N, C-alpha and C positions, 0 to 999 in steps of 0.2 A: 546378512550382507557383511562382507569382510571389512575390517577397519583399514581404510586406505591411508591413514596418517592424520596429522593435525587438520583441523577444519572447524567450520561453524557447526555447533550442535544442531540437531534436527529439532524443529518445533514439535512438541507433543501434539498428537492428533486433535485432542479436544481444545487446544489453545491456538490452533490455526484461526486467524481472524474470522473467516466466514463460517467455519464449523462452530466456533465458539458462539457466534450470534445465533445460529440455527438451534443449537442445543439450549441456549438461554431461553429462546422463544418456546421450544418444546417443553422445557421445565415450567415455564409460566402458564402455558395455555393448553398443552396436549391432553392432560389428564392421564397420561401413561405413567406407569410405575418406573422407578429408577432401573429396575431389572429390564423392563421392556426397552427403555431408552439405551441401556447398555448393549442390548442385542442389536438395536438399530445402528449404533455408532461403533460397534465392534470392540467394546471394552466391557469390563466387569462392573457390577453394581457399585462397588466401593469407589471406583474412579468417578462415576456419575455423582455419587454422594459428596466426594471431596470437591468436585467441580462446583456443585450447587452451593456448597459452603463458601468457596472462594468468591463466587459471583452472586451472592445472595442479594446484594443491593441492586445490581443491574436487573436481575430476574424480577425483583419486586417492582422496579420502574416499568418494566414491560407489562407486568400484570396491571399496574395502575393506569397505564396508557392504552388499554385494550381498545378503546373507541377509535384510536388513531390507526388508520389503515396501514401506515408506514411504521408502526411500532416495532415490528420485528425485522424491518428492512434496513440494514445498517447503512447502505449507500444513500438512503434518503435523509439521513441525519448528519448534519455538519460535524457534530462532535465525534461520531463514529468514523466518518471519513478522515478526520484529522488524526484520530487514534491509529488508523491503518497507515496513514502517511508517516506518523511517528515511528511505528514499528518497521516500516520499510526503510526509513532513513537510518534507524539503528542497525538494521541488517546490512545496509550498504557501507556503513562506517565501521563495521566489525571486520578486522583484518582476517583474511582467509589465505591459505597457501596458494601461491601462484603456480598454475600447472602449465605444462608445455606439451602440446600435441594431443592427439586423441587418446593415447595410452595413459594419460594422466600423471606422468612423471612430475614430481615436484621440481621447481626451479630452485637451485641452490646458489648461494654466493661463494666467494673464494674460500671461505672457511668451511664450507659444506653445510651451512645452516640453511634451512628452508626460508625462502623469500616470501614475505606476506604482502598482500595488496588490499586496497579498499576500492570501492566503486564510487569515487567522488563525483563523477559526471552524472550518474543517475541520482545520487543524493542531492546534487545541486538542482536538477530538474524537479525532483520531488519538493524541495524547499520552495522553489518558485511556484509550484502548484498550490502549496499551502498559503503562500503570500497572496495569490490570486483569490483563493477560497475565502480568505479573511478580508479581502477588499483593500489590501495594502498596495496593490499595483493597479494601474488603470487597465481597462478592458483593452484587449488587442483589437486593433482596427486593421482591416485588410482592404487595401485599395485595389480594386479589380480593374483590369484592362479589358472591359467588355467590348465586344465587336460593335461597331457603329457609334461609339461614343467619341466625341471630339474633345480634346483637352487643349485649352488655350493657356499659354504662359505669358506673363507680363514681367519684363525685367525693367525695373525702374532705372532711368538714366540711359537706356539703350534704345537707339532708333532701329527698329526692325528692318527698315528699308536699306540701311547701310550694311546690314549683314548679308545681303544677297549678292 
């Protein structure tokens, strides 16, 4: 793929959050060799070996928690969900070149420098999700307007008969 200019570096295949968790689980429980796992994930054995060394503690935790049916399921673990949120917030707050149109031309300022932007709105939503996950915000309550339900309002100090 041609280099289109400045931008956010791609996440290495094995470090993508979901791929990372699957490979950690495979290393902990599959019994396959690193060469076999390399073929499965499309990388060479040395990449699997380096990955295993980097993530040795997590792989051991998965081995130790083998009785837990959710041990290899990242979304079932609060800590793993929070880690994915952290990575997503980091990505949203990393400045990337602003593009204009489908052809991907970079937006430039008056001096000809590339304009960078962050995705603060998405980062804010993610941070709110984290706060909810940690119990720092009250649960959302939705008041439904169900059909056939009558709602009576009482205003203190107001005579309803005078309003007619």
